[in-house]
C-alpha positions as CSV (number, residue, x, y, z in Angstrom):
1,M,0.0,0.5,-0.2
2,D,0.9,3.7,-0.7
3,K,3.3,4.7,1.9
4,R,1.4,8.2,2.1
5,V,-2.3,6.6,2.8
6,A,-0.6,5.0,5.6
7,D,1.3,7.7,7.2
8,L,-2.0,9.7,6.3
9,I,-4.5,7.5,8.3
10,D,-1.7,7.9,11.0
11,S,-2.7,11.0,11.5
12,Y,-5.9,10.5,11.9
13,S,-6.1,9.2,15.5
14,E,-7.2,11.2,16.9
15,E,-10.0,12.7,14.6
16,F,-11.0,9.2,14.4
17,A,-11.9,9.0,18.1
18,A,-13.7,12.0,17.8
19,M,-16.1,11.5,15.3
20,L,-16.7,7.6,17.2
21,T,-17.4,9.6,20.3
22,R,-20.3,12.3,18.5
23,W,-21.9,9.5,16.4
24,V,-21.5,6.9,19.4
25,Q,-23.8,9.6,21.4
26,I,-26.3,9.7,18.8
27,P,-28.7,6.6,21.1
28,S,-30.0,5.0,17.2
29,V,-32.3,2.5,18.5
30,K,-35.1,1.6,15.9
31,S,-38.6,4.0,17.7
32,E,-41.8,4.8,16.5
33,A,-42.3,6.4,12.3
34,A,-42.0,10.0,12.1
35,E,-42.3,11.9,9.1
36,G,-38.9,11.5,7.3
37,A,-37.2,9.4,10.3
38,P,-39.2,6.0,9.1
39,F,-36.7,4.6,11.8
40,G,-37.1,7.2,14.5
41,A,-35.9,10.5,15.2
42,E,-32.7,8.9,16.9
43,V,-32.1,6.6,14.1
44,R,-32.7,9.8,11.8
45,R,-30.7,12.6,13.7
46,M,-27.8,9.6,13.1
47,L,-27.6,9.3,9.8
48,D,-28.0,13.4,9.5
49,A,-24.8,13.8,11.9
50,A,-23.1,11.1,9.5
51,V,-23.8,13.7,6.4
52,Q,-22.4,16.3,7.7
53,D,-20.0,14.6,8.7
54,I,-19.1,12.8,5.7
55,E,-19.3,15.6,3.4
56,A,-17.0,18.1,5.5
57,M,-14.6,15.4,4.0
58,G,-15.3,17.0,1.1
59,F,-17.1,13.5,-0.2
60,P,-20.8,14.0,-1.5
61,T,-24.0,13.1,-0.3
62,R,-26.8,11.6,-1.0
63,V,-29.9,11.0,1.1
64,F,-33.0,8.7,0.9
65,D,-35.9,9.8,2.8
66,G,-34.3,8.9,5.5
67,Y,-33.7,5.2,5.2
68,A,-30.5,5.2,3.6
69,A,-27.6,7.9,2.6
70,D,-24.5,7.1,0.5
71,A,-21.7,8.8,-0.5
72,T,-19.0,9.1,-3.7
73,F,-15.8,8.6,-4.2
74,G,-13.9,8.1,-8.3
75,P,-15.4,7.8,-11.1
76,E,-19.0,6.7,-11.0
77,G,-20.3,3.7,-13.4
78,D,-21.3,0.4,-13.9
79,D,-18.5,-1.4,-11.8
80,M,-18.1,0.9,-8.5
81,I,-17.5,-1.1,-5.3
82,A,-19.1,-1.1,-2.8
83,V,-18.9,-0.8,1.4
84,L,-22.3,-1.0,3.1
85,G,-22.3,-0.1,7.2
86,H,-25.3,0.3,8.8
87,L,-25.8,3.5,11.7
88,D,-28.4,1.5,14.1
89,V,-27.9,-0.3,17.2
90,V,-29.2,-2.7,18.6
91,P,-31.3,-1.7,22.6
92,A,-28.5,-0.9,25.3
93,G,-30.0,-3.2,27.0
94,D,-28.8,-4.6,31.0
95,G,-25.4,-5.2,32.5
96,W,-23.2,-1.8,31.7
97,E,-20.9,-0.5,33.9
98,V,-20.7,3.1,32.4
99,P,-24.1,4.6,30.5
100,P,-23.7,3.0,27.0
101,F,-24.2,6.0,24.7
102,S,-22.0,7.9,26.8
103,A,-19.1,6.3,24.6
104,K,-16.9,6.6,27.5
105,W,-12.6,6.7,27.1
106,E,-10.3,4.2,28.5
107,G,-7.2,4.4,27.2
108,D,-7.1,3.4,23.8
109,R,-10.9,2.3,24.3
110,I,-14.2,3.2,23.2
111,I,-16.6,1.8,25.4
112,G,-20.9,1.9,24.4
113,R,-23.3,0.5,21.7
114,G,-22.3,1.0,18.3
115,T,-19.0,1.2,18.4
116,G,-17.7,-1.8,17.1
117,D,-21.4,-3.4,15.5
118,D,-21.4,-1.0,13.9
119,K,-20.3,2.6,13.9
120,G,-16.2,1.8,14.5
121,P,-15.8,0.5,11.8
122,V,-17.9,2.2,9.3
123,V,-15.9,5.5,10.2
124,A,-12.8,3.5,10.1
125,S,-14.4,3.5,5.9
126,L,-14.7,6.9,6.0
127,F,-11.3,7.2,6.8
128,A,-9.7,5.0,4.7
129,M,-11.0,6.4,1.9
130,K,-10.4,10.1,3.9
131,A,-6.7,9.3,2.9
132,I,-6.8,7.6,-0.2
133,K,-8.4,10.4,-1.6
134,E,-5.8,12.8,0.1
135,A,-3.0,11.5,-1.2
136,G,-3.8,11.9,-4.8
137,I,-3.9,8.5,-6.2
138,P,-6.0,7.9,-9.8
139,L,-9.4,5.9,-9.1
140,K,-9.9,3.3,-12.2
141,K,-13.3,1.8,-10.0
142,G,-15.1,4.2,-8.0
143,I,-15.9,3.6,-4.2
144,R,-19.6,4.5,-2.9
145,L,-19.9,4.6,0.9
146,I,-23.8,2.8,1.8
147,L,-25.0,3.6,5.2
148,G,-28.1,1.7,6.3
149,C,-30.7,2.7,8.9
150,D,-32.7,-0.3,9.6
151,E,-29.7,-3.6,9.8
152,E,-30.9,-4.4,13.0
153,S,-34.6,-5.7,12.0
154,D,-35.8,-6.0,8.5
155,W,-33.2,-4.3,6.3
156,R,-36.3,-2.7,4.9
157,C,-33.6,1.3,4.2
158,M,-31.7,-1.7,1.9
159,D,-35.2,-2.8,0.1
160,W,-35.8,1.6,0.3
161,Y,-31.7,2.2,-1.4
162,C,-32.7,-0.6,-4.1
163,T,-35.5,0.9,-5.6
164,H,-34.3,4.1,-5.5
165,A,-31.0,3.7,-6.3
166,Q,-29.0,1.5,-7.7
167,M,-26.6,-0.9,-5.7
168,P,-23.4,-1.8,-7.0
169,E,-22.5,-5.6,-8.1
170,V,-19.7,-6.2,-6.1
171,G,-18.2,-5.2,-2.0
172,F,-18.3,-5.6,1.4
173,S,-19.3,-4.7,4.3
174,P,-17.0,-4.0,8.1
175,D,-19.5,-5.6,10.1
176,A,-18.2,-9.0,11.3
177,S,-14.6,-9.9,11.2
178,F,-11.3,-10.2,9.5
179,P,-9.9,-12.0,7.7
180,L,-13.1,-12.3,5.5
181,I,-16.5,-14.1,5.6
182,N,-17.5,-15.3,2.4
183,T,-19.8,-17.5,4.0
184,E,-23.5,-16.3,5.5
185,K,-26.1,-19.2,6.4
186,G,-29.7,-19.1,5.2
187,M,-32.4,-17.4,8.2
188,I,-35.1,-18.0,9.8
189,H,-37.3,-15.6,11.8
190,M,-40.7,-16.0,12.9
191,L,-43.0,-15.1,15.3
192,V,-45.4,-17.3,17.3
193,Q,-48.4,-16.0,19.8
194,A,-50.8,-18.3,21.5
195,P,-53.1,-17.8,24.8
196,V,-51.9,-18.9,28.0
197,S,-52.8,-21.5,30.2
198,A,-55.6,-21.8,33.0
199,E,-54.0,-24.8,34.7
200,G,-50.6,-25.9,36.4
201,L,-47.9,-22.5,38.1
202,Q,-49.8,-19.3,37.5
203,V,-47.1,-16.6,35.7
204,L,-48.6,-13.0,36.1
205,S,-45.8,-11.2,34.4
206,L,-43.4,-11.8,32.0
207,Y,-41.2,-10.1,29.8
208,T,-38.2,-10.4,28.2
209,G,-35.9,-9.4,24.6
210,E,-36.7,-6.5,22.7
211,R,-34.9,-7.7,19.3
212,L,-35.0,-11.5,18.1
213,N,-31.2,-11.7,17.0
214,V,-29.4,-10.4,21.3
215,I,-29.2,-13.4,24.0
216,P,-31.2,-12.2,26.9
217,G,-28.9,-11.4,30.1
218,E,-31.8,-11.3,32.2
219,S,-35.8,-12.7,32.1
220,V,-38.0,-11.7,35.7
221,A,-41.3,-13.0,35.9
222,V,-44.0,-12.8,38.6
223,L,-45.3,-16.2,39.6
224,A,-48.6,-16.9,41.4
225,G,-47.6,-18.1,45.1
226,G,-45.3,-17.4,48.6
227,Q,-42.1,-18.1,50.1
228,E,-42.9,-22.3,48.7
229,L,-42.4,-21.4,45.1
230,A,-40.0,-19.4,46.3
231,D,-37.8,-22.0,47.8
232,Q,-38.5,-24.0,44.8
233,V,-36.6,-22.2,42.7
234,A,-33.7,-21.6,45.5
235,A,-33.5,-25.8,45.6
236,F,-33.4,-25.9,41.2
237,A,-31.0,-23.5,41.7
238,G,-29.1,-25.4,44.0
239,K,-29.4,-27.9,41.5
240,T,-28.6,-27.2,38.4
241,G,-25.5,-24.1,39.2
242,L,-27.6,-21.7,36.6
243,D,-28.0,-18.0,38.7
244,Y,-31.7,-17.4,39.8
245,R,-33.3,-15.4,42.3
246,A,-36.5,-15.6,44.0
247,E,-38.2,-12.9,46.2
248,V,-41.3,-12.8,48.2
249,V,-43.1,-10.2,47.1
250,P,-47.2,-8.2,47.0
251,E,-48.3,-9.6,44.2
252,G,-46.7,-12.8,44.3
253,V,-43.0,-14.8,44.4
254,R,-40.3,-12.1,41.4
255,V,-38.4,-14.4,39.9
256,T,-35.4,-13.3,37.9
257,A,-32.6,-15.4,35.4
258,T,-29.7,-14.4,34.8
259,G,-27.1,-16.2,31.6
260,I,-24.3,-14.6,29.2
261,P,-25.9,-11.9,26.5
262,G,-24.7,-11.8,23.2
263,H,-25.2,-11.9,19.6
264,S,-28.2,-15.1,18.1
265,A,-25.4,-16.4,15.3
266,Y,-23.0,-16.4,17.8
267,P,-24.3,-18.6,20.8
268,W,-21.1,-20.0,22.3
269,G,-20.5,-19.2,25.5
270,R,-23.4,-17.6,26.3
271,K,-26.6,-18.5,28.8
272,N,-30.0,-16.7,26.6
273,A,-32.1,-16.3,30.1
274,I,-35.0,-17.0,28.0
275,G,-34.3,-20.9,28.1
276,M,-33.4,-20.3,31.4
277,M,-36.4,-19.2,32.2
278,L,-38.7,-21.0,30.6
279,I,-37.1,-25.0,32.1
280,L,-38.3,-23.2,35.4
281,L,-41.4,-23.0,34.9
282,R,-41.2,-26.1,33.7
283,E,-40.0,-27.8,36.4
284,L,-42.2,-25.6,38.9
285,G,-45.8,-27.5,37.3
286,V,-46.0,-24.5,34.3
287,Q,-48.5,-25.7,31.3
288,G,-50.2,-24.9,28.0
289,A,-48.2,-22.7,25.7
290,L,-45.1,-22.3,27.8
291,R,-44.7,-25.8,28.6
292,T,-44.7,-26.2,25.2
293,L,-41.8,-23.8,24.4
294,A,-39.5,-25.1,27.3
295,D,-40.3,-29.2,25.2
296,A,-39.4,-27.2,22.7
297,Y,-36.1,-24.8,23.1
298,P,-34.8,-25.9,27.1
299,M,-31.7,-23.7,27.3
300,E,-29.6,-24.8,23.6
301,H,-29.1,-23.5,20.4
302,T,-28.2,-26.7,18.1
303,G,-32.6,-26.4,17.6
304,E,-32.2,-30.5,18.0
305,H,-36.4,-30.7,20.1
306,L,-37.2,-28.3,17.6
307,G,-36.2,-31.2,14.9
308,I,-34.1,-28.5,13.0
309,Q,-30.4,-30.3,14.4
310,C,-28.3,-29.8,11.5
311,E,-24.8,-28.9,9.5
312,D,-23.0,-29.4,6.6
313,D,-19.4,-28.4,5.7
314,I,-19.3,-24.8,4.5
315,S,-20.9,-23.0,6.7
316,G,-21.1,-25.4,10.2
317,E,-24.1,-26.0,12.2
318,L,-28.0,-25.0,12.9
319,T,-28.1,-22.1,16.0
320,C,-31.9,-20.9,16.7
321,N,-32.1,-18.3,19.9
322,M,-35.5,-17.1,21.7
323,G,-34.3,-13.4,21.7
324,I,-38.3,-12.6,22.6
325,L,-40.8,-13.7,25.0
326,H,-43.4,-11.4,26.2
327,L,-46.9,-12.4,28.4
328,E,-49.7,-9.5,27.5
329,N,-52.7,-10.2,27.9
330,G,-53.5,-13.8,28.5
331,V,-50.5,-13.8,25.1
332,I,-47.9,-15.2,25.3
333,T,-45.5,-14.5,22.0
334,A,-41.4,-15.6,21.7
335,S,-39.2,-15.0,18.5
336,L,-37.0,-17.9,17.1
337,D,-33.9,-16.7,15.1
338,C,-32.5,-19.7,13.3
339,R,-29.5,-19.6,11.1
340,C,-29.2,-21.7,8.7
341,P,-26.5,-24.1,6.8
342,V,-26.1,-23.6,3.4
343,K,-27.1,-26.6,2.1
344,A,-30.0,-26.5,4.7
345,D,-33.4,-27.2,2.8
346,L,-35.0,-23.8,4.6
347,D,-38.9,-25.3,4.1
348,A,-37.9,-28.5,5.5
349,L,-36.8,-26.7,8.8
350,S,-39.9,-24.0,8.8
351,A,-42.1,-27.3,8.4
352,S,-39.9,-28.9,11.5
353,I,-40.6,-25.8,14.1
354,K,-44.2,-25.3,13.5
355,A,-45.4,-29.1,14.1
356,H,-43.2,-28.8,17.2
357,L,-45.2,-25.9,18.3
358,P,-48.5,-27.4,18.8
359,G,-51.2,-24.7,19.6
360,F,-49.6,-21.4,18.9
361,T,-49.6,-19.2,15.5
362,F,-47.1,-17.7,13.8
363,V,-48.0,-14.3,13.4
364,D,-44.8,-13.7,11.0
365,E,-41.8,-15.6,9.6
366,G,-39.3,-14.2,7.5
367,R,-36.8,-15.8,5.5
368,K,-32.8,-14.9,4.1
369,A,-30.8,-17.0,1.6
370,P,-28.1,-18.1,2.1
371,H,-24.9,-16.3,0.7
372,H,-21.5,-17.5,-0.8
373,V,-18.2,-15.9,-2.9
374,P,-16.4,-18.7,-4.5
375,A,-12.7,-18.1,-1.9
376,D,-10.8,-17.4,-5.5
377,S,-13.2,-14.5,-6.5
378,E,-11.2,-11.9,-6.8
379,L,-12.7,-9.8,-5.0
380,V,-12.0,-12.2,-2.1
381,Q,-8.9,-12.9,-2.6
382,A,-7.7,-8.9,-3.2
383,L,-9.1,-8.7,0.5
384,L,-6.9,-11.7,2.0
385,G,-3.8,-9.9,0.7
386,A,-4.9,-6.8,1.8
387,F,-5.9,-8.3,5.6
388,H,-2.5,-10.3,4.9
389,D,0.1,-8.1,3.8
390,Q,-1.1,-5.0,6.8
391,T,-1.1,-7.8,10.0
392,G,1.0,-10.4,8.9
393,L,-1.6,-12.6,10.2
394,P,-2.5,-15.7,8.4
395,A,-6.2,-15.4,5.5
396,E,-8.6,-17.7,4.8
397,P,-12.3,-16.8,4.2
398,E,-14.8,-17.9,6.5
399,S,-18.4,-18.2,7.4
400,T,-21.3,-16.8,9.8
401,G,-24.5,-17.5,10.9
402,G,-24.3,-13.9,11.4
403,G,-26.0,-11.7,8.4
404,T,-24.4,-9.0,7.4
405,Y,-25.2,-6.1,3.8
406,A,-22.6,-8.5,2.2
407,K,-25.6,-9.8,0.9
408,V,-28.2,-7.6,-0.6
409,L,-24.7,-6.9,-3.2
410,K,-23.9,-10.0,-6.5
411,Q,-20.6,-10.1,-4.9
412,G,-20.3,-9.0,-1.2
413,V,-18.3,-10.2,1.7
414,A,-17.9,-9.3,5.2
415,F,-14.7,-8.1,6.1
416,G,-13.3,-6.6,9.4
417,A,-13.5,-5.3,12.1
418,N,-13.2,-7.2,15.0
419,F,-9.6,-9.2,14.2
420,P,-8.9,-12.9,15.0
421,G,-8.4,-13.3,18.8
422,D,-10.4,-10.7,19.7
423,P,-13.8,-10.6,22.3
424,D,-17.2,-10.5,20.2
425,L,-18.3,-8.0,22.1
426,A,-21.8,-7.1,19.3
427,H,-24.7,-7.1,20.8
428,Q,-23.6,-7.4,24.0
429,A,-23.4,-4.5,26.9
430,N,-19.4,-3.0,28.3
431,E,-19.2,-3.2,24.1
432,Y,-16.1,-1.2,22.5
433,I,-13.0,-0.7,19.9
434,E,-9.8,0.0,20.8
435,V,-8.6,2.8,18.4
436,S,-5.5,1.7,17.8
437,K,-7.0,-1.7,15.7
438,M,-9.7,0.6,14.1
439,M,-6.9,2.9,12.4
440,L,-4.8,-0.5,11.6
441,A,-8.6,-1.8,10.4
442,A,-8.6,1.3,8.0
443,K,-5.8,0.0,7.0
444,I,-6.6,-3.0,5.9
445,Y,-9.9,-0.8,4.1
446,A,-8.3,1.6,2.4
447,D,-5.3,-0.9,0.7
448,A,-8.8,-3.2,-0.6
449,L,-9.6,-0.2,-1.6
450,L,-6.9,0.2,-3.6
451,R,-6.2,-3.0,-5.4
452,L,-10.0,-3.0,-6.8
453,C,-10.5,0.7,-7.7
454,A,-6.7,2.2,-8.7
455,A,-5.8,2.9,-11.7
C-alpha cells in the first residue's frame, strides 16, 4: 500500500476518535416512525450527523428519505465498489458498567453501544476513503459508501435504497470479523403466539427481550405463590448451578434468571436467560404454551428439540435463539431466530418448527437465503491479500451465522473489523473498540480499496 495513505491514516487517530464519540452518543435505536424518520427520530438524527461529517470531508452525499444515505468517491459507473455499513444499533440492554451511550474513553478504548457494531468500522472505512482522496491516488473504479438505518431489524433501508438507486454488484460490509467472511448462513425468523394456560403454575407477568437477534442476559417473571415457591426456585438453582433469584413480593414471587448475553448468531459460551426461565417454569409446573416452549427450547442453541439440528461442511451447524418472550393480555409471544447451514432446506426446517409448536399461531415469518462468494474470486483474494499484508496474519475465508449487508450484493463479503482472537462484543454490555485497532482496520480497508479501485 502507498506509504502516503498509511501515514495519513496514522495522523487521523484523534479525528477518528472524536467522530466516533459523536456518533456513539446518538442512541440510534429503532423507534416509532415519524415524518422523514421511518426508523424513529434518533436514527434520523444519526443519519443526518453522519452525512454532515462525510460532507465535511469533501465527499458528495445523497439521502434517501431517511432510510439510507450514500457517499461517492471516484468515477461513477457500473463497476463501482460498495462499502455497506449501518448506523442503527440494538437496544443497550442490561449489565453496563458505564452509561451505554456515553462513549466513555478508557485508555485506547471507547466504550458504548455501537462502537463495534457498526459505527466504529463505518468510521474506519470513511477514513480509509479520506486517506486515498488526500493522497491524490487516481482511481479507475469509484467507491460508494452506503449507510443503512435498519440493519438490526428488517433491512427495509436496503429495500428502499435498491428501488431508488443502483446498487453496485461487488463490495464488502465492515460488519463482522477479519480475515474475511465469504459465506453467510440462511435465516428463518419467526414470531409465534398462543394463549396462556389457566392450568398449572400461574405466571402473572413476564416480559423479556426486544430484538430477536439478541441473546437476552436477564429474564424476570412474577409467579403466583409464596415462600414455598421461592424455596423451590432456590432448590432448582442449587441443583442446576444456574443463576436464579427469587423474592416474595406483594404480587407473588418475583424470579430473576441471569444468563450471559450476546449476538444470536454466536451463541457459544452464552446463556440465554429465556431458556433458563422456561426450564425453571417447567420444573415449577407450568402448563400450556409455556410448557410447549420449554420442551422445544430447553437451554440449547442447536434446535435439537425443534427437530432442526443440522450442519454442513461449508457453514457448520444450525443455531437457534429465542430473543423475545412476552406475556401480555393473556397471550404468550415468542420469537425464533435460526441461522441455517448453506445446504439446509429452509422449507423443511420451517415445517419442523411448526410441527413442534402445536397450539401456536405463526404471526410472522421471514427468511433470508444463504450467501456464498467463491474463495478464488478476485474480490476475496484482493481483500485477503490486504489483510495479510497489513497484519502479517494468516488469511483464509470463513463462514458465519451472522447476516450482513453483503447479502444484498451479487458478490459481497463481510470484512472486519473484529480481529482474530478479540472478544465478540456485538449486542453485549460494555461493547467497545480499541482506537489503535480501528486505525489498523482503516489501513486494511484502504489497502483493499486500492487493490480493487486504483488505476
